C-alpha positions in Angstrom: 0.0 0.0 0.0 1.5 3.3 -1.1 1.3 6.1 1.5 -1.0 8.9 0.3 -0.7 12.6 1.1 -2.6 13.7 4.3 -3.2 10.1 5.3 -1.5 8.1 8.1 1.5 6.0 7.1 0.7 2.3 6.7 2.3 -0.2 9.1 5.9 -1.0 8.2 9.0 -2.0 10.1 12.6 -1.4 8.9 15.9 -1.6 10.6 18.4 1.2 10.7 21.9 1.8 11.9 22.5 2.3 15.6 20.0 -0.5 16.4 17.1 1.8 15.5 13.8 0.2 14.4 11.7 2.4 12.2 7.9 2.0 12.5 5.4 4.8 12.2 4.3 4.2 15.8 7.9 4.5 17.1 8.2 8.0 15.8 4.8 9.4 16.8 5.3 12.8 18.4 8.2 13.6 16.1 8.3 15.0 12.5 10.2 12.5 10.3 12.1 13.4 7.1 12.5 10.1 5.2 14.9 10.6 2.3 15.5 7.8 -0.3 18.8 7.8 -2.2 20.2 5.4 -4.8 23.5 4.2 -3.2 26.1 4.8 -0.4 29.4 6.3 -1.5 28.3 7.7 -4.8 28.8 11.4 -5.7 25.2 12.7 -5.6 24.2 10.6 -2.6 27.4 11.7 -0.7 26.6 15.4 -1.4 22.9 14.9 -0.3 23.9 13.1 2.9 26.5 15.9 3.7 23.8 18.6 3.2 21.4 16.8 5.5 24.4 16.4 8.0 25.3 20.1 7.7 21.7 21.2 8.4 21.0 18.5 11.0 21.0 20.9 14.0 18.4 23.0 12.2 16.2 19.9 11.6 16.5 18.9 15.3 15.7 22.5 16.4 12.6 22.3 14.3 11.6 19.0 16.0 12.5 16.7 13.1 14.2 13.3 12.8 16.1 12.7 9.6 16.4 9.1 8.3 18.1 8.1 5.0 17.0 5.0 3.1 18.7 3.0 0.4 19.0 -0.7 -0.6 22.5 -0.9 0.8 23.1 -3.3 3.6 23.9 -2.4 7.2 27.7 -2.8 6.9 27.7 -0.4 3.9 25.5 2.1 5.8 27.7 1.9 8.9 30.8 2.7 6.8 29.0 5.5 4.9 27.7 7.0 8.2 31.1 6.8 9.8 33.1 8.2 6.8 30.8 11.3 6.5 30.2 11.6 10.3 26.4 11.5 9.8 24.4 12.4 12.9 21.3 10.6 11.7 20.5 6.9 11.1 20.3 5.1 7.8 17.7 2.5 7.0 19.0 -0.7 5.2 16.1 -1.5 2.9 17.8 -4.6 1.4 14.4 -6.3 0.6 13.1 -3.0 -0.9 10.0 -3.1 1.3 10.0 0.7 2.0 11.2 1.5 -1.5 8.2 -0.3 -3.1 5.8 1.0 -0.5 6.8 4.6 -1.3 7.0 3.8 -5.0 10.6 5.0 -5.5 12.0 2.0 -7.5 12.1 3.1 -11.1 13.6 1.8 -14.3 16.7 3.9 -15.2 19.2 3.9 -18.0 22.8 3.6 -16.6 25.7 3.3 -19.1 23.3 2.4 -21.8 21.7 -0.5 -19.8 18.2 -0.6 -18.2 18.5 -1.0 -14.5 16.2 -0.8 -11.5 17.2 2.0 -9.2 15.9 4.3 -6.5 14.5 7.6 -7.7 15.9 10.3 -5.3 12.8 11.2 -3.2 12.0 12.7 0.2 8.9 12.4 2.3 7.8 14.5 5.2 5.7 12.8 8.0 4.2 14.9 10.7 4.1 14.1 14.5 0.8 12.2 14.1 2.4 9.9 11.5 0.6 11.5 8.6 2.4 12.0 5.2 2.4 15.8 4.7 4.7 16.4 1.7 6.6 14.5 -0.9 9.4 15.4 -3.3 10.1 12.9 -6.1 12.9 12.8 -8.7 14.7 15.6 -7.0 18.0 17.3 -7.8 20.3 17.6 -4.8 21.1 21.3 -5.2 18.8 23.3 -2.8 16.7 20.4 -1.9 17.7 20.2 1.8 16.9 23.9 2.3 13.4 23.3 0.7 12.7 20.3 3.1 13.9 22.4 6.1 11.5 25.2 5.1 8.6 22.6 5.0 9.6 21.2 8.4 9.6 24.7 9.9 6.2 25.5 8.3 4.8 22.3 9.8 6.1 23.3 13.2 4.4 26.7 12.9 1.2 25.0 11.8 1.3 22.7 14.9 2.0 25.5 17.3 
């Protein structure tokens, strides 16, 4: 079941670095920024992760938890997180459950071959577990600022 805007997130469970288990219930009361990226240690994904890292204090101040999601395994995530000193957890969606649920797996052309890959996308979930905003097929430049603006707007709305 694909999450729909302004509807509660369906039940799902996913494991993240740091022993964190992601479920919509586990994060009730917190705004969640769930960003999907294609692969650890690739140029665009590294840049995006570093931008979320560099703005992390602002997200925390606005009451949000940032979680990155890719199909990489936990060992890859741990290394990626350590190398970039990421202050947030990464979900290892090796079975693509979250990726398929959010509809981010797309056919892409890479080096002339058709491959299945993750379309860079971000989802904003409010403190009640309701999907409030989604960005699909995004470009890295300026995206984190846009997400932060939406988080701050959500905080004002809730106040």
